[in-house]
C-alpha positions in Angstrom: 0.0 0.0 0.0 1.3 3.5 -0.8 2.4 5.5 2.1 0.1 8.4 1.1 -3.0 6.2 1.0 -2.0 4.8 4.4 -1.7 8.3 5.8 -5.1 9.2 4.4 -6.6 6.1 6.2 -4.9 6.9 9.5 -5.9 10.5 9.3 -9.5 9.4 8.6 -9.5 7.3 11.7 -8.2 10.2 13.8 -10.7 12.6 12.3 -13.6 10.2 13.1 -12.4 9.9 16.7 -12.1 13.7 17.0 -15.6 14.1 15.4 -14.2 16.5 12.8 -17.0 16.3 10.3 -15.4 18.3 7.4 -12.2 16.3 7.6 -14.0 13.0 7.9 -16.2 13.7 4.9 -13.3 15.0 2.8 -11.0 12.0 3.6 -13.8 9.5 3.0 -14.4 11.1 -0.4 -10.7 11.1 -1.2 -10.3 7.5 -0.3 -13.3 6.5 -2.3 -11.8 8.3 -5.3 -8.5 6.5 -4.8 -10.2 3.1 -4.5 -12.4 3.8 -7.6 -9.2 4.6 -9.5 -7.6 1.3 -8.3 -10.4 -0.8 -9.7 -10.9 1.3 -12.9 -9.8 -0.4 -16.1 -9.4 -4.0 -16.9 -7.5 -5.1 -13.9 -7.4 -3.9 -10.3 -4.1 -2.4 -9.3 -2.4 -0.8 -6.3 -1.8 3.0 -6.8 1.6 4.5 -6.3 2.0 7.7 -4.3 2.3 9.6 -7.6 -1.0 8.1 -8.7 -2.7 9.0 -5.4 -1.4 12.6 -5.7 -3.0 12.8 -9.2 -6.3 11.6 -7.9 -6.2 14.1 -5.0 -5.2 16.9 -7.4 -8.2 16.1 -9.5 -10.5 16.1 -6.5 -9.1 19.4 -5.2 -9.7 20.9 -8.7 -13.3 19.8 -8.5 -13.7 21.5 -5.1 -12.2 24.8 -6.4 -14.5 24.7 -9.5 -17.6 23.9 -7.4 -16.8 26.6 -4.9 -16.5 29.1 -7.7 -19.9 28.0 -9.2 -21.6 28.1 -5.9 -20.3 31.6 -5.2 -21.5 32.8 -8.6 -24.9 31.4 -7.8 -25.0 33.2 -4.5 -24.8 30.0 -2.4 -22.0 31.1 -0.1 -22.6 28.4 2.5 -22.0 25.6 -0.1 -19.1 27.5 -1.6 -17.4 27.7 1.8 -18.0 24.0 2.4 -16.2 23.2 -0.9 -13.4 25.6 0.0 -13.0 23.8 3.4 -12.8 20.4 1.7 -10.2 21.8 -0.7 -8.1 23.1 2.2 -8.1 19.6 3.7 -7.0 18.1 0.4 -4.3 20.7 -0.1 -2.6 19.4 3.0 -1.8 16.1 1.2 -0.6 17.7 -2.1 2.8 19.0 -2.9 3.4 22.7 -2.5 2.2 24.6 -5.5 4.6 26.6 -7.7 4.7 30.3 -7.1 4.1 32.6 -10.1 7.9 33.4 -10.1 8.9 29.7 -10.1 6.4 28.9 -12.9 7.7 31.9 -15.0 11.3 30.7 -14.5 10.4 27.1 -15.4 8.6 28.1 -18.6 11.5 30.5 -19.5 14.0 27.6 -19.1 11.8 25.3 -21.2 11.6 27.9 -24.0 15.3 28.4 -23.9 15.9 24.6 -23.9 13.6 23.9 -26.9 14.5 27.1 -28.8 10.8 27.7 -29.3 9.5 30.9 -30.8 5.9 32.0 -31.5 2.6 30.6 -30.4 2.9 27.6 -32.7 5.6 26.1 -30.6 3.3 25.9 -27.5 3.0 22.1 -27.7 6.7 21.7 -27.9 7.2 23.8 -24.8 4.3 22.1 -22.9 5.9 18.7 -23.4 9.0 19.9 -21.5 7.2 21.9 -18.8 4.4 19.5 -17.9 6.6 16.7 -16.4 8.5 19.3 -14.3 5.3 21.0 -13.0 3.3 17.8 -12.6 1.2 18.0 -9.4 2.6 21.4 -8.5 0.7 23.6 -11.0 -2.6 23.3 -12.7 -2.5 22.6 -16.4 -4.5 25.7 -17.3 -2.1 27.9 -15.3 0.9 26.4 -17.0 -0.6 26.8 -20.5 -1.5 30.4 -19.8 2.1 31.2 -18.8 3.6 29.4 -21.8 1.2 31.3 -24.1 2.0 34.6 -22.5 5.8 34.1 -22.8 5.6 32.8 -26.4 3.4 35.8 -27.4 5.9 38.3 -26.2 
């Protein structure tokens, strides 16, 4: 069993004992998503820590998007609940890249590939994505690559 999945299970047990409803609900949801991913496909498999991080990243993104939509609809209570769940998930994810770090990473990739102009975006993304995996959302990376290639 991956150490991250084990940590999630231990933290769920602790949260249940402490009667922390938000944490319990969030960790149950996260573990369900991990278990669903394990049995998806032709053959059941054990997820590595990297795979668990990918699942948690996807779940955190869902929470951010849901919070935004609830806020737009004027349902602030539900939006806050989604933000609270997202905060719990963020504790298990690697630290996100700052804007400066992302800018430097993209600049290095552009220099490495010798890319110029918006048409080279795919070429640069192939280099940047593995380096930013789990530490920056794809849309944020793409926006920065597009910005730097346009200038």
